[in-house]
C-alpha positions in Angstrom: -23.9 -15.1 -25.2 -24.0 -12.6 -28.1 -21.0 -12.1 -30.3 -20.6 -8.5 -29.1 -20.7 -9.5 -25.5 -18.2 -12.3 -26.1 -15.8 -9.8 -27.8 -16.1 -7.5 -24.8 -15.4 -10.3 -22.3 -12.4 -11.4 -24.4 -11.0 -7.9 -24.6 -11.3 -7.5 -20.8 -9.7 -10.9 -20.2 -6.8 -10.0 -22.6 -6.4 -6.7 -20.8 -6.2 -8.3 -17.4 -3.8 -10.9 -18.8 -1.5 -8.2 -20.1 -1.6 -6.4 -16.7 -0.6 -9.6 -14.9 2.2 -10.3 -17.5 3.6 -6.7 -17.1 3.5 -7.0 -13.3 5.2 -10.4 -13.5 7.9 -9.1 -15.8 8.6 -5.9 -14.0 8.9 -7.3 -10.5 12.3 -9.0 -11.0 13.5 -5.8 -12.6 12.4 -3.6 -9.8 13.8 -5.9 -7.1 17.3 -5.9 -8.8 17.5 -2.2 -9.8 16.0 -0.5 -6.8 17.8 -0.2 -3.5 16.4 -1.7 -0.4 15.0 1.6 0.8 13.5 2.5 -2.6 11.9 -0.8 -3.1 10.4 -0.6 0.4 9.1 2.9 -0.3 7.6 1.6 -3.6 5.8 -1.2 -1.6 4.6 1.3 1.0 3.2 3.7 -1.7 1.4 0.8 -3.4 -0.1 -0.3 0.0 -1.3 3.3 0.7 -2.8 3.7 -2.8 -4.6 0.3 -2.5 -6.0 1.3 0.9 -7.3 4.7 -0.2 -8.6 3.3 -3.5 -10.5 0.5 -1.6 -12.0 3.0 0.9 -13.1 5.5 -1.8 -14.5 3.1 -4.3 -17.0 1.6 -1.9 -17.4 -1.4 -4.2 -19.1 0.8 -6.7 -18.4 -1.8 -9.4 -20.8 -4.2 -7.7 -23.4 -1.4 -7.4 -22.9 -0.6 -11.1 -23.4 -4.3 -12.0 -26.6 -4.5 -10.1 -28.1 -1.3 -11.7 -26.9 -2.0 -15.2 -28.4 -5.5 -15.1 -31.8 -4.1 -13.8 -33.7 -3.1 -16.8 -36.1 -0.7 -15.0 -33.3 1.9 -14.9 -32.0 3.5 -18.1 -28.3 2.6 -18.7 -27.2 6.1 -19.6 -28.8 7.6 -16.4 -27.2 4.9 -14.2 -23.8 5.5 -15.8 -24.0 9.3 -15.6 -24.9 9.1 -11.9 -22.3 6.6 -11.0 -19.6 8.4 -13.0 -20.3 11.7 -11.2 -20.1 9.9 -7.9 -16.8 8.3 -8.8 -15.4 11.6 -9.9 -16.4 13.1 -6.6 -14.9 10.2 -4.8 -11.7 10.5 -6.8 -11.4 14.2 -5.8 -12.1 13.3 -2.1 -9.6 10.5 -2.2 -6.9 12.7 -3.7 -7.6 15.4 -1.2 -7.5 12.9 1.6 -4.2 11.6 0.4 -2.7 15.1 0.2 -3.8 15.9 3.7 -2.6 12.5 5.1 0.9 12.7 3.5 2.6 14.3 6.6 1.0 11.7 8.9 2.0 8.8 6.6 5.6 10.2 6.4 5.7 10.3 10.2 4.2 6.8 10.7 6.5 5.1 8.2 9.6 7.3 9.0 10.3 7.5 5.3 11.4 10.8 3.6 10.7 9.4 0.2 7.0 8.8 0.8 5.7 12.5 0.3 7.3 12.8 -3.1 6.2 9.4 -4.2 2.6 9.9 -3.0 2.4 13.2 -4.8 3.6 11.5 -8.0 0.9 8.8 -7.4 -2.0 11.3 -7.2 -2.8 11.0 -10.9 -2.9 7.2 -10.6 -5.3 7.4 -7.6 -7.5 9.9 -9.3 -7.8 7.8 -12.5 -8.2 4.4 -10.8 -11.4 5.1 -8.8 -13.6 5.7 -11.9 -12.2 2.8 -14.0 -14.5 0.0 -12.6 -17.5 2.1 -13.6 -16.1 2.6 -17.1 -15.4 -1.1 -17.4 -19.0 -2.1 -16.4 -20.5 0.4 -18.8 -18.9 -1.4 -21.7 
């Protein structure tokens, strides 16, 4: 493995480790500071975001891996195409979430959900393209 590739793998590994550490450290804080209702709402929002993100990413990171490793396609063209697709999917996922907020509020019988989901739109919009950006570098 080349030195540049080893450095990239190391950076991604450290980034994932920092993410795990932050989640590990913030969970006890959230459990102790949020009320039962607020913590439950937080969990519901994370579940909904994960579901929508999973549906609208369509495992594009695996598609990216296949096309980036195949040398008959130019890397810049593959990245450009996949990035445009992920931006479109981000917009569609965000619109879907906005449209489904009243239904989710009704299903969960939780008045906090609409506000929290609206606050989470930026997160959803940014999380869908990230796997493609990671595979590019």
